[in-house]
C-alpha positions as CSV (number, residue, x, y, z in Angstrom):
1,F,341.8,146.5,91.0
2,D,338.2,147.3,90.1
3,A,339.0,151.0,90.2
4,L,341.9,150.5,87.8
5,Q,339.7,148.5,85.4
6,H,337.0,151.2,85.5
7,A,339.6,154.0,84.9
8,M,341.1,152.1,82.0
9,S,337.7,151.3,80.4
10,R,336.9,155.0,80.5
11,F,340.3,155.9,79.1
12,L,339.9,153.4,76.3
13,L,336.8,155.4,75.1
14,K,339.2,158.2,74.3
15,D,342.3,156.3,73.1
16,G,341.5,153.1,71.2
17,S,345.1,152.4,70.4
18,V,345.8,151.0,73.8
19,T,345.2,147.2,74.2
20,V,344.3,145.9,77.6
21,E,343.9,142.3,79.0
22,P,343.7,141.1,82.6
23,E,346.7,139.4,84.0
24,S,347.6,137.8,87.4
25,S,351.1,137.3,88.8
26,P,352.1,135.5,92.0
27,T,354.4,138.4,92.9
28,L,352.2,141.4,91.9
29,G,348.7,140.0,92.1
30,Q,345.9,141.1,89.8
31,G,346.7,143.7,87.1
32,L,346.3,144.6,83.5
33,R,348.7,144.0,80.7
34,C,348.6,147.0,78.4
35,G,350.0,147.5,75.0
36,F,351.1,151.0,73.9
37,L,352.5,152.6,70.8
38,G,355.8,153.2,72.5
39,L,357.3,154.4,75.8
40,L,356.2,158.0,75.3
41,H,352.6,156.8,74.8
42,L,353.0,154.7,78.0
43,E,354.1,157.9,79.9
44,V,351.2,159.9,78.5
45,V,348.7,157.3,79.5
46,Q,350.2,157.0,83.0
47,Q,350.0,160.8,83.4
48,R,346.5,161.0,82.2
49,L,345.3,158.2,84.5
50,Q,346.8,160.1,87.4
51,Q,345.4,163.5,86.4
52,E,342.0,162.5,85.1
53,H,341.2,159.5,87.4
54,D,343.5,160.1,90.4
55,M,344.9,156.6,89.7
56,E,348.5,155.7,90.7
57,V,349.8,152.7,88.7
58,L,352.8,150.5,89.1
59,L,354.6,149.9,85.9
60,T,356.9,147.0,85.2
61,S,359.4,146.5,82.4
62,P,357.9,146.3,78.9
63,T,357.8,142.8,77.4
64,V,357.0,141.6,74.0
65,P,355.1,138.4,73.6
66,L,356.9,135.9,71.2
67,R,355.1,133.4,69.0
68,A,357.2,130.3,68.2
69,T,356.2,127.7,65.5
70,L,357.2,124.2,66.6
71,K,358.4,121.5,64.3
72,D,354.9,119.8,64.4
73,G,353.4,123.1,63.1
74,S,351.7,124.1,66.3
75,Q,352.3,127.6,67.7
76,L,353.3,128.6,71.2
77,E,353.0,132.1,72.6
78,V,355.6,133.0,75.2
79,R,354.6,136.1,77.3
80,S,357.1,135.8,80.1
81,P,360.4,134.1,80.8
82,E,359.0,132.4,83.9
């Protein structure tokens, strides 16, 4: 995981349009939730991580966080259907 964080931090110096935040899942363990400009951008980043940093990454289905405003005015962000 540390190697992945290091590779992504170096990559972010070249491509500031990617957003990255740490995430943990009971199934997959520690990882990074990354935001891309689209699926082509995701593929390019994956290829560059492999070529430039010798980093193999596991990709999961893209998800979009949803923000719901409740009747009391509070907001709730839903990141996963779990």
